[in-house]
Structure formats: structure tokens, C-alpha cells
C-alpha positions as CSV (number, residue, x, y, z in Angstrom):
1,M,18.8,-17.8,21.4
2,L,16.6,-14.8,21.1
3,F,13.3,-16.7,21.0
4,E,12.2,-19.0,23.9
5,K,9.2,-20.8,22.3
6,L,6.2,-20.2,20.2
7,H,3.6,-18.0,22.0
8,H,0.6,-18.3,19.8
9,V,-0.7,-19.1,16.3
10,A,-3.6,-17.0,14.9
11,I,-6.2,-18.2,12.4
12,I,-8.8,-16.2,10.6
13,V,-12.0,-18.2,10.0
14,S,-15.1,-17.6,7.8
15,D,-17.7,-18.8,10.3
16,Y,-17.2,-18.2,14.0
17,Q,-19.6,-20.8,15.4
18,R,-18.5,-23.5,12.9
19,A,-14.8,-22.9,13.8
20,R,-15.6,-22.8,17.6
21,E,-17.4,-26.2,17.3
22,F,-14.5,-27.6,15.4
23,Y,-11.6,-26.4,17.5
24,V,-13.3,-26.6,20.9
25,E,-15.9,-29.4,20.7
26,K,-14.3,-31.7,18.2
27,L,-10.5,-31.1,18.7
28,G,-10.9,-30.4,22.4
29,F,-8.9,-27.1,22.9
30,P,-9.9,-25.5,26.2
31,V,-11.2,-21.9,25.9
32,L,-9.1,-19.3,27.7
33,R,-10.9,-16.1,26.5
34,E,-13.8,-15.3,24.2
35,N,-14.3,-11.7,23.1
36,I,-16.5,-9.7,20.8
37,R,-14.4,-6.7,19.8
38,E,-17.1,-4.2,18.8
39,E,-14.5,-1.4,18.0
40,R,-13.0,-3.7,15.3
41,G,-16.2,-5.5,14.3
42,D,-14.7,-8.9,14.9
43,R,-14.6,-11.8,17.4
44,K,-11.6,-13.4,19.0
45,L,-11.4,-16.8,20.7
46,D,-8.2,-17.7,22.6
47,L,-7.6,-21.4,23.1
48,Q,-5.1,-23.3,25.2
49,F,-2.5,-25.0,23.0
50,G,0.1,-26.7,25.2
51,D,1.9,-23.9,26.9
52,G,0.9,-21.5,24.1
53,E,-2.3,-20.3,22.6
54,L,-4.3,-20.8,19.4
55,E,-6.1,-17.5,18.5
56,I,-9.3,-17.9,16.3
57,F,-10.4,-14.6,14.7
58,F,-13.6,-14.0,12.8
59,I,-13.4,-10.9,10.7
60,P,-16.5,-10.3,8.5
61,G,-15.5,-9.9,4.9
62,A,-12.0,-11.4,5.2
63,P,-11.0,-12.9,1.8
64,P,-10.6,-16.7,1.6
65,R,-7.2,-18.2,1.9
66,P,-5.8,-19.5,-1.3
67,S,-4.7,-23.1,-0.7
68,Y,-4.4,-25.1,-3.9
69,P,-2.1,-24.4,-5.6
70,E,-0.3,-23.5,-2.4
71,A,0.2,-19.8,-1.8
72,Q,2.8,-18.0,0.1
73,G,2.3,-17.7,3.9
74,L,1.4,-20.3,6.5
75,R,1.5,-23.7,4.8
76,H,0.0,-25.7,7.6
77,L,-0.2,-26.1,11.4
78,A,1.2,-29.3,12.9
79,F,0.2,-30.9,16.2
80,R,2.6,-33.4,17.9
81,V,0.8,-36.6,19.1
82,P,2.3,-39.7,20.6
83,D,0.5,-42.0,18.2
84,V,-0.7,-40.7,14.8
85,E,-2.8,-43.8,14.1
86,R,-4.7,-43.6,17.4
87,A,-5.2,-39.8,17.0
88,A,-6.5,-40.2,13.4
89,V,-8.9,-42.9,14.5
90,E,-10.2,-40.6,17.2
91,L,-10.6,-37.7,14.7
92,E,-12.5,-40.0,12.3
93,R,-14.8,-41.0,15.2
94,R,-15.5,-37.3,15.7
95,G,-16.4,-36.9,12.1
96,I,-13.1,-35.4,10.9
97,R,-11.6,-37.2,7.8
98,C,-7.8,-37.7,7.8
99,E,-5.6,-38.5,4.8
100,E,-3.7,-41.7,4.6
101,I,-1.0,-42.1,7.2
102,R,2.5,-41.8,5.8
103,Y,6.1,-41.4,6.9
104,D,7.8,-38.0,6.8
105,P,10.9,-38.6,4.7
106,Y,13.1,-36.4,6.9
107,T,12.0,-37.1,10.4
108,R,11.0,-40.7,9.6
109,R,8.0,-40.2,11.8
110,R,4.4,-41.0,10.9
111,M,2.1,-38.1,9.9
112,T,-1.2,-37.4,8.3
113,F,-3.2,-34.3,7.4
114,F,-6.8,-33.2,8.0
115,H,-8.5,-29.8,7.4
116,D,-10.4,-27.3,9.5
117,P,-13.9,-26.1,8.2
118,D,-12.2,-23.5,6.0
119,G,-9.8,-26.0,4.4
120,L,-6.7,-24.9,6.5
121,P,-4.4,-27.9,6.4
122,L,-3.7,-29.3,9.9
123,E,-1.2,-32.1,10.5
124,L,-0.7,-34.8,13.1
125,H,2.9,-35.7,13.5
126,E,4.7,-38.1,15.9
């Protein structure tokens, strides 16, 4: 196979501090690097995501992502967890609302969705 594994996922956010609080403080992703890129007029936050990275970009004036009805492009980002119910309860404790837990009809594993501050769909999946 040409590709070994996923290296990183990049997300553009509307509010840097709000996104940093959500992904670092609430979800618990460790910070690898945090940079203000003056030549581009943006900010970039690199977070540890398993053996890959989650890149958070703040680009002033970036247009909002169409979500509903769903648009072409990234549909959602899914995180594997050992126990969806326990993870959902923990997110709720941290003030993050999750949808009802249901079974994926193809994997037959439990799953649920929640959203980041910009409405990006995020999934918990066993």
C-alpha cells in the first residue's frame, strides 16, 4: 500500500480561543505547537491525535462551512473510543451535548455525534 496511515487532519475555525478551549481544555488534546503566522495573518495550533496530529487553523475572514444540508467535502471527523456511552457521559459532564447513542448499521458498533463550536460534526465510534 502506498499510504501508511493518516498523518493529520486540518480544521479551520471561526474563533481561535473558543476552539482552543474546546479541543485542548474540554476534549483534552495535548498541544504540540502553537504559532502565530504573521506572514499569512493566521494562527495554527497543532494537537497530538494518537500517533498523528489535529491542526487547528484560525484564518480571519474564512467563510463558514455549509453543513445542513450537507455539502461536499469533509463530512465529519470520527474518534475511536473503547466505550461510547462512557465517553458521551464524560463529554456531557464537560458541557458538550451528544446525540442519542445508536448502532452503525454497517460496523454494528455504537456511535454518537457531537459538534465543535463551529458546528463541525464530530463522532464517537467504538
